[in-house]
C-alpha positions in Angstrom: -16.9 54.3 -68.5 -16.0 57.8 -69.3 -19.5 58.4 -70.8 -21.0 57.2 -67.5 -18.8 59.4 -65.4 -19.5 62.4 -67.7 -23.2 61.7 -67.5 -23.0 61.6 -63.7 -20.9 64.8 -63.6 -23.3 66.4 -66.0 -26.2 65.4 -63.8 -24.3 66.9 -60.8 -23.5 70.0 -62.8 -27.2 70.3 -63.8 -28.2 69.9 -60.1 -25.7 72.6 -59.2 -26.8 74.6 -62.1 -30.4 74.4 -61.0 -29.3 75.6 -57.6 -27.5 78.4 -59.3 -30.6 79.2 -61.4 -32.5 79.8 -58.2 -29.9 82.4 -57.2 -29.0 83.8 -60.7 -31.2 86.4 -62.4 -29.8 85.9 -65.9 -29.5 82.9 -68.2 -26.0 84.1 -69.3 -24.7 83.5 -65.8 -26.0 80.0 -65.9 -24.4 79.3 -69.3 -21.1 80.6 -68.1 -21.2 78.5 -65.0 -22.0 75.3 -67.0 -19.0 76.0 -69.4 -16.7 76.6 -66.4 -17.8 73.3 -64.9 -17.3 71.5 -68.2 -13.7 72.7 -68.4 -13.0 71.6 -64.8 -14.4 68.1 -65.5 -12.1 67.9 -68.6 -9.1 68.6 -66.5 -10.1 66.0 -63.9 -10.6 63.3 -66.7 -7.2 64.0 -68.1 -5.6 63.8 -64.7 -7.2 60.4 -64.0 -6.2 59.1 -67.5 -2.6 60.1 -66.8 -2.7 58.2 -63.5 -4.0 55.1 -65.2 -1.3 55.2 -67.8 1.4 55.6 -65.0 0.1 52.6 -63.1 0.1 50.6 -66.3 3.7 51.4 -66.9 4.6 50.3 -63.3 2.8 47.0 -63.7 4.6 46.3 -66.9 7.9 47.0 -65.2 7.2 44.5 -62.5 6.2 41.9 -65.0 9.4 42.4 -67.0 11.4 42.1 -63.7 9.6 38.8 -62.8 10.3 37.4 -66.3 13.9 38.3 -66.0 14.2 36.6 -62.6 12.5 33.5 -64.0 14.9 33.4 -66.9 17.8 33.7 -64.5 16.6 30.8 -62.3 16.0 28.6 -65.3 19.5 29.3 -66.5 20.9 28.5 -63.0 18.9 25.3 -62.9 20.3 24.2 -66.2 23.8 25.0 -65.1 23.5 23.1 -61.8 22.0 20.1 -63.6 25.0 20.0 -65.9 27.4 20.3 -63.0 25.6 17.5 -61.1 25.8 15.2 -64.1 29.5 16.0 -64.5 30.2 15.4 -60.8 28.3 12.1 -60.9 30.3 10.9 -63.8 33.5 12.0 -62.1 32.5 10.1 -59.0 31.9 7.0 -61.0 35.3 7.3 -62.7 37.1 7.9 -59.4 35.3 4.8 -57.9 36.6 2.7 -60.8 40.0 4.1 -60.4 39.9 3.4 -56.6 38.8 -0.2 -57.2 41.6 -0.6 -59.8 44.2 0.9 -57.5 43.0 -1.2 -54.5 43.0 -4.5 -56.4 43.1 -7.5 -54.1 43.9 -5.3 -51.1 40.2 -4.4 -50.8 39.3 -8.0 -49.9 42.1 -8.0 -47.3 40.8 -4.7 -45.9 37.3 -6.2 -45.3 38.7 -9.4 -43.8 41.1 -7.5 -41.5 38.4 -5.2 -40.3 36.0 -8.1 -39.6 38.7 -10.1 -37.8 39.8 -7.1 -35.7 36.2 -6.4 -34.7 35.5 -10.0 -33.6 38.9 -10.2 -31.9 38.3 -6.9 -30.1 35.0 -8.3 -28.7 36.7 -11.4 -27.4 39.8 -9.7 -26.1 38.1 -6.8 -24.3 35.9 -9.1 -22.3 38.7 -11.7 -21.6 40.2 -12.0 -18.1 43.6 -12.1 -19.9 43.2 -8.3 -20.3 43.4 -8.0 -16.5 47.0 -9.2 -16.8 47.7 -7.4 -20.1 45.6 -4.3 -20.2 45.3 -2.1 -23.3 45.3 -5.0 -25.8 42.1 -3.8 -27.4 43.1 -0.3 -28.4 45.0 -1.4 -31.6 42.2 -3.8 -32.5 39.6 -1.1 -32.1 41.6 1.2 -34.3 41.8 -1.4 -37.1 38.1 -2.2 -36.8 37.1 1.4 -37.2 39.7 2.5 -39.7 38.7 3.7 -43.2 42.2 2.9 -44.6 43.9 -0.2 -45.6 45.7 -1.5 -42.5 49.5 -1.3 -42.4 51.8 -4.2 -41.9 52.3 -3.1 -38.3 48.6 -3.2 -37.7 48.2 -6.6 -39.2 51.1 -7.9 -37.0 49.3 -6.4 -33.9 46.1 -8.3 -34.9 48.2 -11.5 -35.3 49.9 -11.0 -31.9 46.5 -10.3 -30.2 45.1 -13.5 -31.5 48.2 -15.5 -30.7 48.4 -14.1 -27.2 44.7 -15.0 -26.4 45.2 -18.5 -27.6 48.5 -19.0 -25.7 47.3 -17.5 -22.5 44.0 -19.5 -22.5 46.1 -22.6 -21.7 48.2 -21.1 -18.9 47.8 -20.6 -15.1 49.5 -17.3 -14.4 50.2 -15.5 -11.2 50.6 -11.7 -11.4 50.0 -8.5 -9.3 47.2 -6.1 -10.2 45.0 -3.4 -8.6 41.9 -4.9 -6.9 38.9 -2.6 -6.3 37.2 -3.7 -3.0 33.4 -3.6 -2.5 33.7 -0.5 -0.4 35.5 1.3 -3.2 39.0 1.1 -1.8 41.8 -0.2 -4.0 44.9 -2.2 -3.2 47.6 -4.1 -5.2 47.2 -7.8 -4.7 48.5 -11.0 -6.1 46.0 -12.7 -8.4 46.0 -16.2 -10.0 44.5 -16.4 -13.5 43.3 -19.8 -14.6 43.4 -19.7 -18.4 40.5 -17.6 -19.6 38.1 -19.0 -17.0 38.6 -17.5 -13.6 40.6 -15.1 -11.4 41.4 -16.3 -7.9 42.6 -14.1 -5.0 43.4 -14.7 -1.4 39.7 -14.3 -0.4 38.3 -16.4 -3.2 37.0 -15.8 -6.7 37.4 -12.4 -8.4 35.6 -10.8 -11.3 37.0 -8.8 -14.2 34.8 -5.8 -15.1 35.6 -5.2 -18.8 33.6 -1.9 -18.9 36.1 -0.1 -16.6 39.0 -2.6 -16.6 38.8 -3.3 -12.9 39.3 -6.5 -11.0 36.7 -6.8 -8.2 35.8 -9.5 -5.7 32.4 -11.2 -6.0 29.6 -9.7 -4.0 29.1 -13.2 -2.5 31.3 -16.2 -2.8 29.9 -19.5 -4.0 29.2 -22.4 -1.8 31.9 -23.2 0.8 33.2 -26.3 -0.7 33.8 -24.4 -4.0 35.5 -21.4 -2.3 37.7 -23.7 -0.3 39.2 -25.2 -3.5 39.9 -21.7 -4.9 41.7 -20.6 -1.7 43.6 -23.8 -1.6 44.6 -23.4 -5.2 45.7 -19.8 -4.6 48.0 -20.9 -1.8 49.6 -23.6 -4.0 53.1 -22.6 -5.1 53.9 -25.6 -7.2 52.5 -28.9 -8.2 48.8 -29.7 -8.9 45.6 -29.1 -7.1 41.9 -29.4 -7.9 39.8 -26.3 -8.4 36.4 -25.4 -9.7 36.5 -23.3 -12.9 33.7 -21.4 -14.6 33.5 -22.4 -18.3 31.1 -19.5 -18.9 33.9 -17.1 -18.0 32.2 -15.6 -15.0 28.5 -15.9 -15.8 27.9 -18.8 -13.4 29.8 -17.1 -10.6 27.8 -13.9 -11.2 24.6 -15.9 -10.5 26.0 -16.6 -7.0 26.0 -12.9 -6.2 22.3 -12.6 -6.6 19.9 -12.6 -3.7 17.4 -15.4 -3.1 14.7 -15.6 -5.7 11.0 -16.1 -4.9 11.2 -19.9 -5.1 13.9 -20.0 -2.4 11.7 -17.8 -0.2 8.7 -20.0 -1.0 10.6 -23.2 0.0 11.5 -21.6 3.3 7.7 -21.7 4.1 8.0 -25.5 4.6 4.9 -27.7 5.0 2.6 -24.8 6.0 3.6 -23.0 2.8 2.8 -26.0 0.7 -0.6 -26.3 2.4 -1.3 -22.7 1.6 -0.3 -23.3 -2.0 -2.8 -26.2 -2.2 -5.6 -24.0 -0.7 -4.9 -21.2 -3.1 -4.7 -23.6 -6.1 -8.0 -25.2 -5.2 -9.6 -21.8 -4.8 -8.4 -20.5 -8.1 -9.4 -23.8 -9.8 -12.9 -23.5 -8.5 -13.0 -19.8 -9.5 -11.8 -20.6 -13.0 -14.5 -23.3 -13.4 -17.1 -21.0 -12.1 -16.1 -18.1 -14.4 -16.1 -20.4 -17.4 -19.5 -21.9 -16.5 -21.1 -18.6 -15.6 -19.7 -17.0 -18.7 -21.2 -19.8 -20.9 -24.5 -19.6 -18.9 -24.6 -15.8 -19.5 -24.0 -16.3 -23.2 -26.8 -18.8 -23.4 -29.2 -16.6 -21.5 -28.4 -13.7 -23.9 -29.2 -15.9 -26.8 -32.4 -17.0 -25.1 -33.5 -13.4 -24.6 -33.5 -12.9 -28.4 -36.1 -15.7 -28.8 -38.4 -15.6 -25.7 -41.1 -17.6 -27.5 -39.0 -20.8 -27.9 -37.6 -21.9 -24.6 -34.3 -23.9 -24.6 -33.7 -26.0 -21.6 -29.9 -25.7 -21.9 -30.0 -22.4 -19.8 -31.8 -21.2 -16.7 -33.8 -18.6 -18.5 -35.0 -21.2 -21.0 -36.1 -23.5 -18.2 -37.9 -20.6 -16.5 -39.7 -19.8 -19.8 -40.7 -23.5 -20.2 -42.4 -23.3 -16.7 -44.2 -20.2 -17.9 -45.4 -21.7 -21.2 -46.5 -24.9 -19.4 -48.6 -22.9 -16.9 -50.0 -20.1 -18.9 -53.5 -20.9 -18.0 -53.1 -20.9 -14.2 -53.8 -17.8 -12.0 -51.2 -15.2 -11.2 -50.4 -16.5 -7.7 -49.9 -20.0 -8.8 -47.6 -18.9 -11.7 -45.6 -16.8 -9.3 -45.1 -19.7 -7.0 -44.0 -22.0 -9.8 -41.6 -19.4 -11.2 -40.1 -18.8 -7.7 -39.7 -22.6 -7.4 -37.9 -22.7 -10.8 -35.6 -19.9 -9.7 -34.9 -21.7 -6.4 -33.9 -24.8 -8.4 -31.5 -22.8 -10.5 -29.9 -20.9 -7.6 -27.7 -23.8 -6.3 -26.4 -24.4 -9.7 -25.4 -20.8 -10.1 -24.0 -20.3 -6.6 -22.2 -23.6 -6.5 -18.6 -23.3 -5.3 -18.7 -19.5 -4.6 -18.8 -20.0 -0.8 -15.8 -22.4 -1.1 -13.8 -19.7 -2.7 -14.7 -17.4 0.1 -13.8 -20.0 2.7 -10.4 -20.6 1.1 -9.8 -16.8 1.1 -10.4 -16.8 4.8 -8.4 -20.0 5.6 -5.3 -18.9 3.7 -4.3 -16.0 6.1 -5.2 -18.2 9.1 -2.7 -20.9 7.8 -0.2 -18.1 7.4 -0.7 -17.2 11.0 -0.4 -20.8 12.0 3.0 -20.9 10.2 4.0 -17.8 12.1 3.2 -19.3 15.4 5.1 -22.5 14.5 8.1 -20.6 13.4 8.2 -18.6 16.6 7.9 -21.7 18.6 10.8 -23.3 16.8 12.8 -20.1 17.2 12.3 -20.0 21.0 13.2 -23.7 21.1 16.5 -22.9 19.2 17.2 -20.1 21.6 16.7 -22.4 24.5 19.1 -25.0 23.1 21.8 -22.8 21.6 21.3 -19.3 23.0 21.4 -16.1 20.9 25.0 -16.1 20.0 24.6 -17.0 16.4 21.6 -15.4 14.6 22.0 -17.7 11.6 20.8 -20.6 13.7 17.5 -18.8 14.2 17.2 -17.4 10.7 15.6 -20.5 9.2 12.8 -20.6 11.8 12.2 -16.8 11.6 12.0 -17.2 7.8 9.4 -19.9 8.2 7.4 -17.4 10.4 7.6 -14.5 8.0 7.3 -16.4 4.7 4.2 -18.3 5.7 2.5 -15.0 6.8 3.4 -13.5 3.4 2.2 -16.6 1.5 -1.1 -16.5 3.4 -1.7 -12.9 2.5 -0.6 -13.4 -1.1 -3.1 -16.3 -1.5 -6.0 -14.5 0.3 -5.9 -11.2 -1.5 -6.4 -12.5 -5.1 -8.9 -15.1 -3.8 -11.0 -12.3 -2.3 -10.9 -10.5 -5.6 -11.8 -13.6 -7.6 -14.6 -14.4 -5.2 -16.0 -10.9 -5.7 -15.9 -11.3 -9.5 -17.6 -14.7 -9.4 -20.2 -13.7 -6.9 -21.0 -10.6 -9.0 -21.4 -12.7 -12.1 -23.7 -15.1 -10.3 -25.7 -12.3 -8.8 -26.2 -10.7 -12.2 -27.6 -14.0 -13.6 -30.0 -14.4 -10.7 -31.1 -10.8 -11.0 -31.8 -11.4 -14.7 -33.9 -14.4 -13.8 -35.9 -12.4 -11.2 -36.5 -9.7 -13.7 -37.8 -12.1 -16.3 -39.9 -13.8 -13.7 -41.5 -10.6 -12.7 -42.1 -9.6 -16.3 -43.8 -12.9 -17.1 -46.0 -12.6 -14.0 -46.9 -9.0 -15.0 -47.8 -10.2 -18.5 -50.3 -12.8 -17.1 -51.7 -10.3 -14.7 -52.3 -7.8 -17.5 -54.1 -10.5 -19.5 -56.4 -11.3 -16.6 -57.2 -7.7 -16.0 -58.5 -7.4 -19.6 
């Protein structure tokens, strides 16, 4: 590399020297200038060599530093590995010591925790907690404890179980805070029937275990049931019959719900049943048409793959058979025969579609008929009993409104289904028309040749 640089510098020096020759008058001046340039280049080479050596020393220092860091990390890794192994061994030894120290108490610990957890779930949701609040705190503590329960804790678990069993067979009267439906609270006397029901002066009550509140039902059950509860609440001694909820409130909670769709449906009466029959027939026809047209479309698609072998199990195959049977006739005659074949297939394809459309139109008219009947009955009730009690008119008004809704509910999907079936039938007929025109065009092309 140095030789190349020297050669380049020498060439540069010679070029400079040649320029100097043009200006110098003596060869001695040229020689002196060349010697001076040679000395200058020697100094430059030595300077560059010193820089290279300096850089080499710096790189070596960095390499040594990296090796030292690597060695330190390897030593640290070895040290941590030894510590981990020692700690793991120590943990195993301590676990053995813990098991030895625990002995048979470990089994008792698991059993007590499981019993406390199951008892807490039963106690916290029991209506007995409405009379004895706070019973689940100790049980929750035992169930979530990481320590072996003390004798006092085990006694608390025992007392909680015994209390639940004892109170499940008692009828108790006590005073507690009752939260009304409007949010107001008052202290009232409540009768607890075992673990089944709470009864107040206004009927059945509900115990909300999430917030520990006693609340009245949003709606009391049927009158004959509520009457027995009120009668039982007023009883001071002796015996009386009362309805109890063995599901501990679940059945009574159902009474608070609003009417479901079936209840509204039954309010439609005879007109509602007729609308249901109309809708059912419409959907039945639509389902049959969708299945038949779907199968027909699949057969036509299969026929399109083999146009030279007509199959009479589909409209296109029967159309092709007419074409193959009349290849030798003129174009006009073939066109008429193909049109005749399409006309024969059209009723089979369109069968029942107009019936769906008719049912879609009849359903809302039946709903309107039910509305008119309901209003007639309402005015008749007003004439007989007046407007003092709206409940007397509610049944007839429900008939008017429910039948209207049923008619619309039946008509809307029937219209949609009719559109789908008609579209499917139209696509099949359009495909037959396209194939017919194609066959006629093929005959016309042959005749023109």
